[in-house]
C-alpha positions in Angstrom: 0.1 -0.1 0.0 1.3 3.4 -0.8 1.5 6.3 1.6 -1.3 7.9 0.0 -3.5 4.8 0.6 -2.7 4.7 4.2 -5.7 5.5 6.6 -3.6 6.7 9.4 -6.2 7.6 11.9 -8.7 9.0 9.4 -11.1 5.9 9.2 -13.6 7.6 11.4 -14.9 9.7 8.5 -18.1 7.8 7.7 -20.2 10.8 6.3 -20.9 8.9 3.0 -23.3 10.7 0.5 -26.5 9.2 -0.2 -27.0 7.9 -3.7 -28.6 11.1 -5.0 -27.0 13.4 -7.7 -27.5 16.7 -5.6 -26.0 15.0 -2.5 -23.1 13.5 -4.3 -22.3 16.8 -6.0 -22.5 18.7 -2.8 -20.4 16.1 -0.8 -17.7 16.4 -3.6 -17.8 20.3 -3.4 -17.8 20.2 0.5 -14.7 17.8 0.7 -12.8 19.9 -1.8 -13.6 22.8 0.0 -12.7 21.4 3.5 -9.2 20.4 2.1 -8.7 23.8 0.6 -9.9 25.4 3.9 -7.5 23.5 6.1 -4.6 23.9 3.6 -5.1 27.8 3.8 -5.0 27.5 7.6 -1.9 25.2 7.5 -0.1 27.6 5.3 -0.7 30.4 7.7 0.5 28.3 10.8 3.6 27.2 8.7 4.6 30.9 8.1 3.8 31.7 11.8 5.8 28.8 13.1 8.8 30.0 11.0 8.5 33.5 12.4 7.7 32.5 16.2 9.8 34.4 18.6 10.0 31.7 21.3 10.2 27.8 21.4 6.7 27.7 23.1 5.1 29.9 20.3 6.6 27.8 17.7 5.5 24.7 19.3 1.9 26.0 19.4 1.8 27.0 15.8 3.4 23.6 14.7 0.7 21.9 16.7 -2.0 23.7 14.8 -0.1 23.1 11.6 -0.1 19.3 12.1 -3.9 19.3 13.0 -4.8 21.2 9.9 -2.8 18.9 7.8 -4.6 16.0 9.5 -8.0 17.4 8.7 -7.1 18.4 5.1 -5.9 14.7 4.5 -9.1 13.4 6.1 -11.1 15.5 3.7 -9.1 14.4 0.7 -9.5 10.7 1.8 -13.2 11.3 2.1 -13.4 12.8 -1.4 -11.5 9.7 -2.8 -14.1 7.5 -1.2 -16.9 9.6 -2.8 -15.3 9.5 -6.1 -14.8 5.5 -5.9 -18.4 5.1 -4.8 -20.2 7.5 -7.2 -18.0 8.2 -10.3 -17.2 5.0 -12.0 -15.0 6.4 -14.7 -13.0 8.3 -12.3 -12.7 5.3 -10.0 -11.4 3.3 -12.8 -8.7 5.9 -13.5 -7.8 6.1 -9.8 -7.1 2.3 -9.8 -4.8 2.7 -12.8 -3.0 5.6 -11.2 -2.8 3.5 -8.0 -1.1 0.6 -10.0 1.2 3.1 -11.5 2.3 4.8 -8.3 5.8 3.7 -7.0 6.5 1.9 -10.5 9.7 2.4 -12.1 9.7 5.2 -14.8 11.8 3.0 -17.0 14.8 5.1 -16.4 16.6 6.5 -13.3 15.9 10.0 -12.3 18.6 11.4 -10.0 17.4 13.9 -7.4 19.2 16.7 -9.3 18.6 15.6 -13.0 17.4 18.4 -15.1 15.5 19.1 -18.3 13.6 21.8 -20.1 10.4 20.5 -21.4 6.9 21.0 -22.9 4.6 19.1 -20.4 1.4 17.6 -21.7 -1.7 18.3 -19.7 -2.7 15.4 -17.5 -4.9 12.9 -19.1 -4.0 13.9 -22.7 -2.4 10.6 -23.3 -3.6 7.4 -21.6 -1.3 6.0 -19.2 0.3 2.7 -20.3 0.4 0.2 -17.4 3.8 0.2 -15.9 4.7 2.9 -18.3 5.8 6.5 -18.1 3.4 8.6 -16.0 5.1 12.1 -16.7 4.3 12.7 -20.3 6.3 15.4 -21.8 8.5 16.6 -24.8 12.1 16.9 -23.6 13.5 20.1 -25.3 16.8 20.0 -23.6 18.3 17.4 -21.1 20.4 19.2 -18.7 22.3 16.5 -17.2 22.2 14.2 -14.2 23.5 16.6 -11.6 22.2 20.2 -12.1 23.6 22.5 -9.3 21.8 25.7 -8.2 23.7 28.0 -10.5 23.1 25.8 -13.5 19.3 25.6 -12.6 19.2 29.4 -12.4 20.9 29.8 -15.7 18.5 27.3 -17.3 15.6 29.1 -15.8 16.7 32.4 -17.2 17.4 31.0 -20.5 14.0 29.1 -20.8 12.4 32.2 -19.5 13.9 34.3 -22.3 13.1 31.6 -25.1 9.6 31.2 -23.9 9.1 35.0 -23.9 10.4 35.2 -27.5 7.9 32.8 -28.7 4.6 34.4 -30.5 2.3 32.3 -28.2 1.1 28.9 -27.3 2.1 26.0 -29.6 -0.7 23.9 -31.0 0.2 20.4 -32.4 -0.8 16.7 -32.4 0.6 13.6 -30.6 -0.1 10.1 -31.8 1.3 6.9 -33.2 4.0 4.6 -31.7 7.8 4.4 -32.5 11.0 3.3 -30.8 14.6 4.4 -30.3 17.4 1.9 -29.9 18.2 0.9 -26.3 21.1 2.9 -24.7 22.8 3.5 -21.5 20.5 6.3 -20.8 17.5 4.1 -21.2 19.2 1.3 -19.0 19.2 -0.9 -22.0 15.4 -0.9 -22.5 13.7 0.3 -25.6 12.0 3.7 -25.4 8.5 3.5 -27.0 7.2 7.0 -28.0 4.4 8.8 -29.6 5.3 11.1 -32.4 4.6 14.8 -32.2 3.8 17.3 -34.9 4.4 20.7 -33.5 5.3 23.6 -35.7 7.4 26.1 -33.8 9.2 23.6 -31.4 12.4 23.8 -33.5 12.6 27.5 -32.6 12.7 26.6 -28.9 15.1 23.9 -29.3 17.5 26.1 -31.3 17.7 28.7 -28.9 18.5 26.2 -26.0 20.4 23.5 -27.8 23.7 24.6 -26.3 22.6 23.6 -22.9 22.0 20.0 -23.9 23.8 17.3 -22.2 22.2 14.4 -24.0 24.1 11.7 -25.7 21.8 11.8 -28.6 22.6 14.6 -31.0 19.7 14.4 -33.3 16.4 16.1 -31.7 13.2 14.3 -32.4 10.3 15.7 -30.6 8.3 13.0 -29.0 6.4 11.9 -25.9 7.9 8.7 -24.4 5.0 6.4 -23.1 7.0 3.3 -21.9 10.4 1.5 -21.8 10.1 -2.1 -22.6 12.6 -4.8 -22.8 14.1 -5.8 -26.0 11.8 -8.2 -28.0 8.7 -7.2 -25.8 5.5 -6.2 -27.5 5.1 -2.4 -27.9 2.2 -0.5 -26.4 -0.7 0.3 -28.8 -0.4 3.3 -30.9 -1.5 6.5 -29.2 -4.7 8.0 -31.2 -3.9 11.2 -33.0 -4.6 13.7 -30.1 -4.7 17.5 -30.3 -2.6 19.4 -27.7 -1.7 22.9 -27.0 1.3 23.8 -25.0 1.1 27.0 -23.1 4.2 26.9 -20.8 7.9 25.9 -21.0 9.1 24.1 -18.0 12.6 23.7 -16.3 12.7 20.5 -14.0 15.1 19.4 -11.5 14.4 16.0 -9.8 10.9 14.9 -9.2 9.3 18.0 -7.7 11.2 21.1 -8.5 9.9 23.0 -11.5 9.6 26.3 -12.9 7.2 27.2 -15.8 7.3 30.1 -18.1 4.4 31.1 -20.5 4.9 30.8 -24.2 4.8 34.4 -25.5 5.7 35.8 -22.1 3.7 37.4 -19.3 4.4 39.5 -16.1 4.1 36.2 -14.2 6.5 34.3 -16.4 9.0 37.2 -16.7 9.2 37.4 -12.9 10.1 33.8 -12.8 7.4 32.5 -10.4 7.6 28.9 -9.2 4.9 26.5 -10.3 3.1 26.9 -6.9 2.8 30.6 -7.5 1.5 30.6 -10.9 -2.0 30.3 -12.0 -1.7 27.6 -14.5 -4.8 27.4 -16.4 -6.7 24.1 -16.8 -8.6 23.9 -20.0 -11.9 22.2 -20.3 -11.2 18.5 -20.7 -11.0 17.5 -24.4 -13.1 14.4 -23.5 -14.9 12.7 -20.8 -12.1 10.1 -20.4 -9.5 12.9 -20.2 -11.5 14.7 -17.8 -11.9 11.5 -15.5 -8.1 10.8 -15.9 -7.2 14.5 -14.7 -9.5 14.2 -11.7 -7.8 10.9 -10.7 -4.3 12.3 -11.3 -4.9 15.4 -9.5 -6.5 13.7 -6.6 -3.8 11.1 -6.2 -1.0 13.8 -6.2 -2.9 15.8 -3.7 -3.1 12.7 -1.3 0.6 12.0 -1.9 1.8 15.5 -1.1 -0.5 15.7 1.9 0.6 12.5 3.3 4.2 13.6 3.2 3.5 17.0 4.5 1.6 15.6 7.5 4.4 13.1 8.3 6.9 15.9 8.5 4.7 18.2 10.3 4.0 15.4 12.9 7.9 15.1 13.3 8.2 18.9 13.8 5.9 18.5 16.9 8.6 16.1 18.5 11.1 17.4 20.9 14.0 17.7 18.4 16.9 19.8 17.7 16.6 23.1 15.8 18.4 21.5 12.9 16.0 18.5 12.8 13.0 20.9 13.2 14.2 23.0 10.2 14.9 19.9 8.2 11.2 18.6 8.6 9.8 22.1 8.3 11.6 22.5 4.9 10.0 19.3 3.6 6.6 19.9 5.1 6.5 23.3 3.5 7.5 21.9 0.2 4.8 19.2 0.3 2.3 21.7 1.7 2.9 23.9 -1.4 2.6 20.8 -3.6 -0.7 19.8 -2.0 -2.0 23.3 -2.2 -1.2 23.7 -5.9 -2.9 20.2 -7.1 -5.8 20.8 -4.7 -6.4 24.1 -6.3 -6.2 22.6 -9.7 -8.5 20.0 -8.9 -11.1 22.5 -7.6 -10.6 24.4 -10.8 -11.0 21.1 -12.9 -14.2 20.4 -11.1 -15.6 24.0 -11.9 -14.5 23.5 -15.6 -15.9 20.1 -16.0 -18.4 19.1 -13.4 -21.3 21.7 -13.5 -23.2 20.2 -10.5 -20.0 20.3 -8.3 -19.1 23.7 -9.6 -22.4 25.2 -8.5 -21.7 24.1 -4.8 -18.1 25.2 -4.9 -19.2 28.7 -5.8 -21.8 28.6 -3.1 -19.0 27.7 -0.7 -17.0 30.6 -1.9 -19.8 33.1 -1.5 -20.4 31.9 2.1 -16.9 31.9 3.2 -16.4 35.3 1.7 -19.2 36.7 4.1 -17.8 35.2 7.2 -16.6 37.7 9.9 -13.7 35.7 11.1 -10.9 37.9 10.0 -9.6 35.4 7.5 -12.8 34.3 5.6 -12.0 36.6 2.5 -8.5 35.1 2.2 -9.9 31.5 2.3 -12.7 32.4 -0.1 -10.1 33.7 -2.5 -8.2 30.4 -2.5 -11.4 28.3 -2.6 -12.7 30.4 -5.6 -9.4 30.5 -7.4 -7.1 27.7 -6.3 -4.1 30.2 -6.2 -3.9 31.9 -2.8 -1.9 29.3 -0.7 0.5 28.7 -3.6 1.2 32.3 -3.9 1.8 32.5 -0.1 4.1 29.5 -0.1 6.3 31.0 -3.1 6.5 34.4 -1.5 7.4 32.9 2.0 9.3 29.8 1.2 12.7 29.1 2.5 15.3 27.0 0.7 14.1 23.4 0.8 16.4 21.0 2.7 18.2 18.2 0.9 
């Protein structure tokens, strides 16, 4: 069982929605709102704990942080159970994601491996069982050990390259092809879907000098799986339209900065992913919408579970160095949970009209609350951005 599937002490949440469309939509909205509400408060407590003037005050804020993360995780687990009980397509996608979590990507990604890429919206390409889950077009591979200076340089170059483009890049992904096995693929055969993307060559040429790849010829593609030599290939990917709006710079699994193609104030300022309002378009199909729901929910659970574990460690009587180590990681995972929970709420608004109605109602009620923080919480619940912006503006450097 993965960490996101662990119940911890959250199994007491038995408020299952009746088998009624209105009750189901309301429950989905309420659980989403509950998770966002507690994430907002956890973010405030994290910042207060960082700024505490005494060990006693720090301990008080840390205790509240841990409790809000517990309740956020409880709400997310309740939402997951509701999805499993009442949304068959999304439930099936959750099972596929669950099977994929923890599986090898087919290649080894070092903690400081880096790349500049065009990332596909989740659900665009159906996940191959045991295959690659992070579907993207690698524009430039930066190498296996990208230090802070090199990462900053790559971000500056990517920001400039993205701003120089006329705007988003529309194209098509489809088919199936292979590359010969190599050292970089651990001797496996990379299976990929081809990409027709006019304008991508311009991005590549402006960044090509940063490439550390063993392959000199660049062919835009989306890797879907790595298979053993002689094994059957995955089925061809149906021709699928896709539009890329951002150029991304990745280091390791969870460090990423994104810059809008065509440039904007946000992109030129170099905001981190958690601080950007990355727009989620209306799903291109019901299947894609279900897949996006599953991926965003699973990722939210994953980040929340890790944030809570580190927050619990912060409540222990530890040294300052240990507290700082756990605080760095709790803050990083809290930012990731906030980002994906916000995206999930926006995805519900864009693609689930019945849920959207109740989410909007929650925002209006919260905005009218006279609790001193209601308006701030409502901004997050309605836009899915406030917490991420707080985390980006107040974040300390993450621990190793």
